[in-house]
Legacy VTK file of the C-alpha trace (Angstrom):
# vtk DataFile Version 3.0
C-alpha trace
ASCII
DATASET POLYDATA
POINTS 473 float
37.331 24.716 -129.072
36.428 21.115 -129.733
33.801 20.396 -132.276
30.428 20.061 -130.545
28.295 19.720 -133.668
26.503 16.555 -134.551
28.298 14.294 -137.058
25.591 11.744 -137.624
25.260 12.656 -141.372
28.994 12.448 -142.112
30.574 9.160 -143.092
33.056 7.875 -140.613
36.605 8.467 -141.894
38.703 5.353 -141.599
42.397 5.889 -142.237
43.753 3.394 -144.711
46.793 2.892 -146.870
45.261 4.516 -149.892
44.588 7.801 -148.019
46.901 8.895 -145.280
45.563 10.660 -142.256
47.381 13.864 -143.112
46.276 13.993 -146.756
45.629 17.639 -147.761
42.705 16.471 -149.884
40.640 15.849 -146.800
38.551 18.945 -146.133
39.201 20.675 -142.818
36.395 20.547 -140.287
34.190 23.552 -140.071
34.825 25.801 -137.080
32.292 25.428 -134.300
29.712 28.148 -133.915
30.512 30.790 -131.392
28.679 30.250 -128.101
28.297 33.985 -127.730
26.574 34.618 -131.027
22.978 35.824 -130.828
20.257 33.233 -130.698
18.717 34.550 -133.906
21.844 33.663 -135.951
21.571 30.034 -134.969
19.563 27.629 -136.983
16.214 27.322 -135.273
14.960 23.935 -134.216
18.359 22.291 -134.289
19.400 20.884 -130.962
22.851 19.816 -130.107
23.473 16.336 -128.927
25.720 16.190 -125.915
28.996 14.408 -126.361
31.165 12.708 -123.840
33.180 15.901 -123.281
30.170 17.913 -122.100
28.842 17.988 -118.558
25.469 16.407 -117.752
22.391 18.562 -117.935
21.953 18.408 -114.168
25.347 20.118 -113.648
24.705 23.124 -115.848
25.026 26.581 -114.386
21.978 28.297 -112.878
20.086 30.479 -115.232
20.743 28.295 -118.267
18.090 27.129 -120.682
15.744 24.524 -119.332
14.239 21.695 -121.280
10.486 21.774 -121.804
9.984 18.684 -119.667
11.732 20.425 -116.743
9.136 23.177 -116.468
7.299 23.375 -113.139
4.020 21.546 -113.051
1.005 23.614 -112.143
0.318 23.586 -108.429
-3.080 22.220 -107.428
-5.002 22.576 -104.205
-2.940 23.195 -101.055
-3.611 22.725 -97.347
-4.409 26.214 -95.934
-2.446 25.427 -92.748
0.717 23.699 -93.979
0.812 24.775 -97.629
1.423 21.196 -98.732
-0.246 20.092 -101.964
-3.407 18.060 -101.538
-4.034 15.135 -103.884
-7.601 15.192 -105.111
-9.277 12.659 -107.344
-9.305 13.519 -111.019
-12.552 15.061 -112.134
-13.781 16.129 -115.526
-14.986 19.573 -116.428
-18.541 18.312 -116.652
-18.346 16.865 -113.155
-16.893 20.094 -111.746
-19.375 22.343 -113.513
-22.225 23.703 -111.425
-25.688 22.352 -112.113
-27.529 23.979 -114.970
-30.319 26.411 -114.203
-33.593 24.597 -113.814
-31.904 21.257 -113.072
-33.874 19.004 -110.746
-33.066 18.962 -107.049
-30.713 16.036 -106.182
-32.708 15.508 -102.992
-35.620 14.249 -105.136
-34.007 13.123 -108.395
-31.713 10.084 -108.100
-30.134 10.530 -111.541
-29.336 14.176 -110.873
-27.903 13.126 -107.526
-25.596 10.595 -109.196
-24.667 13.069 -111.916
-23.714 15.887 -109.534
-21.871 13.533 -107.176
-19.749 12.165 -110.038
-20.663 8.519 -109.531
-18.596 6.069 -111.560
-17.150 2.583 -111.182
-14.361 3.777 -108.901
-16.539 5.987 -106.719
-19.981 4.384 -106.480
-21.125 6.921 -103.865
-19.645 10.023 -105.445
-16.239 11.611 -105.413
-14.918 12.762 -102.031
-14.624 16.476 -101.412
-11.566 18.439 -100.404
-10.148 17.269 -97.052
-10.300 19.537 -94.035
-7.039 21.356 -93.373
-5.496 21.884 -89.969
-6.616 25.507 -89.985
-10.254 24.513 -90.370
-12.286 25.747 -87.373
-13.639 22.278 -86.639
-10.204 20.625 -86.705
-8.636 23.412 -84.649
-11.425 23.370 -82.075
-11.399 19.587 -81.770
-7.610 19.517 -81.307
-7.727 22.290 -78.702
-10.530 20.576 -76.794
-8.651 17.291 -76.873
-5.531 19.012 -75.487
-7.526 20.621 -72.657
-9.125 17.284 -71.746
-5.729 15.561 -71.734
-4.212 18.260 -69.514
-7.163 18.057 -67.114
-6.857 14.268 -66.897
-3.109 14.547 -66.185
-3.730 17.087 -63.412
-6.469 14.917 -61.905
-4.239 11.856 -62.062
-1.393 13.712 -60.364
-3.799 14.949 -57.675
-5.118 11.454 -56.972
-1.576 10.050 -56.842
-0.226 12.910 -54.738
0.737 10.701 -51.796
2.577 8.245 -54.045
4.415 11.061 -55.853
5.431 12.605 -52.523
6.801 9.261 -51.303
8.805 8.823 -54.518
10.229 12.358 -54.275
11.164 11.902 -50.609
12.791 8.526 -51.325
14.805 9.983 -54.212
15.807 12.934 -52.036
17.034 10.588 -49.284
18.876 8.413 -51.814
20.686 11.420 -53.267
21.447 12.674 -49.766
22.886 9.328 -48.626
24.892 8.806 -51.810
27.932 10.838 -50.572
28.260 8.433 -47.633
28.147 5.494 -50.053
30.806 7.093 -52.260
33.020 7.707 -49.233
32.791 4.040 -48.232
33.673 3.064 -51.792
36.882 5.077 -51.507
37.833 2.781 -48.627
37.491 -0.260 -50.899
33.841 -1.235 -50.281
31.863 -2.560 -53.275
28.807 -0.450 -54.035
26.426 -3.141 -52.809
28.236 -3.463 -49.483
28.453 0.328 -49.101
24.719 0.730 -49.792
23.887 -2.050 -47.318
26.074 -0.471 -44.612
24.569 3.013 -44.989
21.023 1.680 -45.131
21.626 -0.469 -42.042
22.788 2.601 -40.131
19.608 4.434 -41.163
17.452 1.504 -39.998
19.310 1.378 -36.670
18.723 5.106 -36.182
14.968 4.811 -36.719
14.791 1.682 -34.572
16.674 3.398 -31.759
14.408 6.427 -31.996
11.261 4.306 -31.732
12.696 2.155 -28.962
13.673 5.221 -26.944
10.072 6.453 -27.075
8.448 3.157 -26.106
9.629 3.147 -22.512
8.582 6.704 -21.529
5.239 6.407 -23.320
4.409 3.075 -21.646
5.462 4.405 -18.244
3.374 7.532 -18.626
0.303 5.544 -19.707
0.675 3.187 -16.732
1.155 6.101 -14.340
-1.885 7.884 -15.749
-4.033 4.765 -15.296
-3.005 4.402 -11.650
-3.468 8.094 -10.876
-6.950 8.538 -12.420
-8.801 7.936 -9.094
-6.518 10.438 -7.346
-7.138 13.023 -10.079
-10.908 12.532 -9.752
-10.691 12.966 -5.950
-8.704 16.163 -6.373
-11.292 17.525 -8.786
-14.112 16.774 -6.386
-12.324 18.501 -3.504
-11.491 21.575 -5.557
-13.488 24.527 -4.150
-13.546 26.495 -7.407
-14.823 23.531 -9.362
-17.444 22.820 -6.673
-18.664 26.409 -6.912
-18.938 26.179 -10.685
-20.787 22.882 -10.326
-23.387 24.497 -8.054
-23.905 27.335 -10.516
-23.800 25.573 -13.861
-24.201 21.868 -13.053
-20.922 20.848 -14.696
-20.814 17.318 -13.296
-24.364 16.531 -14.396
-23.661 17.838 -17.877
-20.404 15.912 -18.068
-22.159 12.724 -16.928
-24.908 13.130 -19.530
-22.350 13.856 -22.274
-20.280 10.801 -21.368
-23.297 8.472 -21.162
-24.790 9.724 -24.434
-24.551 7.795 -27.741
-22.950 10.695 -29.611
-20.012 10.786 -27.216
-19.291 7.104 -27.602
-19.625 7.322 -31.361
-17.310 10.337 -31.481
-14.814 8.575 -29.241
-14.905 5.491 -31.463
-14.444 7.552 -34.627
-11.548 9.435 -33.044
-9.839 6.215 -31.984
-10.385 4.727 -35.450
-8.977 7.844 -37.103
-5.901 7.796 -34.893
-5.385 4.112 -35.703
-5.700 4.745 -39.447
-3.222 7.619 -39.270
-0.768 5.454 -37.338
-1.081 2.526 -39.751
-0.820 4.836 -42.772
2.268 6.500 -41.299
3.938 3.141 -40.681
3.096 1.967 -44.197
4.431 5.156 -45.786
7.630 4.987 -43.716
8.295 1.388 -44.780
7.522 2.243 -48.415
9.887 5.231 -48.368
12.669 3.129 -46.852
12.253 0.408 -49.503
12.195 2.962 -52.339
15.247 4.663 -50.863
17.121 1.362 -50.899
16.236 0.733 -54.550
17.080 4.281 -55.644
20.338 4.299 -53.700
21.507 1.010 -55.208
20.683 2.050 -58.799
21.460 5.770 -58.611
24.295 5.684 -61.235
22.008 3.984 -63.764
19.210 6.478 -63.047
21.568 9.424 -63.581
22.862 7.950 -66.844
19.318 7.397 -68.127
18.261 10.987 -67.500
21.495 12.359 -68.951
20.902 10.416 -72.165
17.585 12.199 -72.625
19.519 15.418 -73.350
20.730 16.127 -76.925
24.156 14.716 -77.704
25.617 18.184 -78.353
24.624 19.372 -74.851
24.844 16.115 -72.906
28.270 16.834 -71.388
27.191 20.210 -69.970
23.881 18.770 -68.732
25.783 15.956 -66.999
28.168 18.412 -65.298
25.297 20.600 -64.074
23.345 17.533 -62.948
26.302 16.198 -60.978
26.743 19.574 -59.300
23.042 19.710 -58.350
23.149 16.188 -56.916
26.302 17.029 -54.969
24.590 20.061 -53.478
21.550 18.011 -52.470
23.814 15.451 -50.873
25.737 18.204 -49.114
22.494 19.727 -47.821
21.342 16.401 -46.381
24.750 15.804 -44.810
24.711 19.330 -43.359
21.216 18.883 -41.910
22.211 15.592 -40.298
25.313 17.269 -38.877
23.283 20.117 -37.357
20.695 17.671 -36.005
23.448 15.516 -34.474
24.980 18.540 -32.746
21.558 19.590 -31.396
20.795 16.074 -30.135
24.142 15.600 -28.381
23.978 19.071 -26.806
20.419 18.469 -25.590
21.321 15.081 -24.113
24.264 16.514 -22.198
22.172 19.442 -20.913
19.190 17.315 -19.866
21.416 14.762 -18.177
23.093 17.499 -16.114
19.725 19.040 -15.246
18.335 15.640 -14.218
15.276 15.643 -16.505
13.626 12.283 -17.018
13.911 10.504 -20.383
16.908 12.575 -21.495
17.815 10.217 -24.365
14.289 10.146 -25.829
13.992 13.935 -25.598
17.409 14.404 -27.219
16.366 12.168 -30.141
13.136 14.170 -30.520
15.187 17.384 -30.674
17.519 15.847 -33.279
14.660 14.624 -35.522
12.647 17.848 -35.344
15.812 19.891 -35.990
15.854 18.425 -39.515
12.844 20.635 -40.319
13.996 24.104 -41.428
12.948 27.235 -39.535
10.440 25.730 -37.071
11.955 22.319 -36.289
14.246 23.474 -33.513
11.411 25.421 -31.886
9.118 22.378 -31.926
11.755 20.210 -30.253
12.458 22.882 -27.622
8.749 23.224 -26.770
8.410 19.451 -26.305
11.459 19.311 -24.032
10.329 22.275 -21.936
6.838 20.822 -21.544
8.140 17.424 -20.402
10.615 19.093 -18.036
7.772 21.081 -16.460
5.457 18.064 -16.114
8.114 15.780 -14.672
10.036 18.399 -12.700
9.587 21.863 -11.266
9.044 25.366 -12.503
12.772 25.997 -12.140
13.489 23.208 -14.632
11.087 24.858 -17.069
12.793 28.269 -16.761
16.272 26.779 -17.153
15.210 24.798 -20.278
13.637 27.878 -21.866
16.773 29.959 -21.300
19.040 27.199 -22.608
17.119 26.602 -25.836
16.720 30.318 -26.578
20.481 30.771 -26.306
21.236 27.569 -28.238
18.929 28.503 -31.139
20.691 31.841 -31.500
24.060 30.091 -31.628
22.758 27.529 -34.112
21.053 30.071 -36.378
23.933 32.548 -36.561
27.054 30.411 -36.096
26.504 26.705 -36.791
23.900 26.737 -39.567
25.521 29.385 -41.862
28.958 27.777 -41.609
27.678 24.297 -42.427
25.319 25.293 -45.229
27.744 27.718 -46.879
30.072 24.828 -47.649
27.358 22.516 -48.943
24.494 24.450 -50.572
25.776 28.016 -51.138
22.355 29.714 -50.918
21.728 33.178 -49.544
19.929 33.275 -46.165
17.021 35.295 -47.555
16.529 32.747 -50.350
16.615 29.961 -47.760
13.856 31.533 -45.676
11.629 32.298 -48.678
12.127 28.808 -50.147
11.302 27.148 -46.832
8.124 29.223 -46.423
6.934 28.473 -49.965
7.751 24.769 -49.650
5.935 24.497 -46.316
2.875 26.232 -47.796
2.787 23.805 -50.746
3.670 20.423 -49.217
3.941 20.995 -45.470
6.928 19.461 -43.702
8.041 17.598 -46.836
7.977 20.821 -48.836
10.070 22.590 -46.196
12.647 19.779 -46.357
12.866 19.866 -50.152
12.691 23.643 -50.562
16.309 24.561 -49.785
18.033 22.049 -52.142
15.487 22.959 -54.815
16.354 26.627 -54.378
20.047 25.736 -54.607
19.477 23.874 -57.882
17.437 26.728 -59.361
20.039 29.318 -58.366
22.775 27.210 -59.992
20.819 26.950 -63.254
20.112 30.680 -63.270
23.758 31.537 -62.678
25.214 29.058 -65.177
22.555 28.992 -67.925
20.207 31.985 -67.822
22.665 34.750 -66.966
25.278 33.855 -69.660
22.510 33.623 -72.254
21.217 37.056 -71.294
24.689 38.514 -71.846
24.736 37.272 -75.458
21.404 38.850 -76.445
LINES 1 474
473 0 1 2 3 4 5 6 7 8 9 10 11 12 13 14 15 16 17 18 19 20 21 22 23 24 25 26 27 28 29 30 31 32 33 34 35 36 37 38 39 40 41 42 43 44 45 46 47 48 49 50 51 52 53 54 55 56 57 58 59 60 61 62 63 64 65 66 67 68 69 70 71 72 73 74 75 76 77 78 79 80 81 82 83 84 85 86 87 88 89 90 91 92 93 94 95 96 97 98 99 100 101 102 103 104 105 106 107 108 109 110 111 112 113 114 115 116 117 118 119 120 121 122 123 124 125 126 127 128 129 130 131 132 133 134 135 136 137 138 139 140 141 142 143 144 145 146 147 148 149 150 151 152 153 154 155 156 157 158 159 160 161 162 163 164 165 166 167 168 169 170 171 172 173 174 175 176 177 178 179 180 181 182 183 184 185 186 187 188 189 190 191 192 193 194 195 196 197 198 199 200 201 202 203 204 205 206 207 208 209 210 211 212 213 214 215 216 217 218 219 220 221 222 223 224 225 226 227 228 229 230 231 232 233 234 235 236 237 238 239 240 241 242 243 244 245 246 247 248 249 250 251 252 253 254 255 256 257 258 259 260 261 262 263 264 265 266 267 268 269 270 271 272 273 274 275 276 277 278 279 280 281 282 283 284 285 286 287 288 289 290 291 292 293 294 295 296 297 298 299 300 301 302 303 304 305 306 307 308 309 310 311 312 313 314 315 316 317 318 319 320 321 322 323 324 325 326 327 328 329 330 331 332 333 334 335 336 337 338 339 340 341 342 343 344 345 346 347 348 349 350 351 352 353 354 355 356 357 358 359 360 361 362 363 364 365 366 367 368 369 370 371 372 373 374 375 376 377 378 379 380 381 382 383 384 385 386 387 388 389 390 391 392 393 394 395 396 397 398 399 400 401 402 403 404 405 406 407 408 409 410 411 412 413 414 415 416 417 418 419 420 421 422 423 424 425 426 427 428 429 430 431 432 433 434 435 436 437 438 439 440 441 442 443 444 445 446 447 448 449 450 451 452 453 454 455 456 457 458 459 460 461 462 463 464 465 466 467 468 469 470 471 472
């Protein structure tokens, strides 16, 4: 072994001509002490100086001797919640000692107050006490109360902004649903801006055509009602049953008093004002949803990228694949609903045109729009058509319409709807019905529209994320 002893006391041997390096007169170096000899055989108090051949002290093996300066410092006060050391101001033993028996009360004696508080030049008002830890009842209670208040304010804010949130959700839903049409136009060489403009223009034309188709029948019916009011009044006066009731109960006098009273006019004014507000609010919400849909549709790739980047980098690829699949299913659901509504509208128009019912185009558009609503939409459209056919036609027209729509709904529910939705959403029929009922109970018509794609997304996450994780537990 190399010599590890200190050679500070030995003169440095310089080879010269008068003494060769291999001269036998030079005494041989003493053998180094054995590292395995007991500690008691070594000379106490004599430390070895490390040479260049030895490793640094930081690289020594665990369990070796430690220098005195490397000993752990005593641990002071710690936070009861985190266990982290708490830095307290240095105090002397006299300052930490309790007051002597018979010492004056610091509430009356100023000097005793300064003495017990540890007043000095650094702390003129006394030394601060130990800080409150996170597990202190006051800190815990204050934090919990603050969290409850924050949650309550968030819920109240969401409740007040419910209409705005619903419009944003509907606009995003429509943008995702129209995105497959935009992507298909892009495959034909359209730039994204031109594809978005084309799809949005078709949507605007559809709504404009729907409104325009309703203007003519509504205006004609209002004009006809205004001209026929005197005839209706004459028929009521000549009705024998109504005349008998009038003799018994004085219906006409009561009706005249109710119409001429102030409450009736006030109620009529309030009703008209309410209907006007609802109409204006509906128009405003429709325009807002269309504008938001245009913005979301044009910037949908950037929105998807932003939300994907919120996921951790190690899971971002899988999150992106699942997100793309969910968006594709939503788009497929919207495309499937429009397909079913288009089939219902065309079939209704052909049937009503053959039957000779008035306003066949307007009624067919009503059937197509209401058919977008799951479960009850087709029934609503059929009831409207049957009612108009009865009012503008005969009882035979009513019976024929009822039979036709009962048969058509069976065909749609058991043949058309399952085939279309199986290719786009892949949700079980029972799940579809339950989701539509829950969505309608929560958000009405909007909830029923959003329920099925939401159920499809949840079922995908359960099948691809939850079930594989359960198999590994």
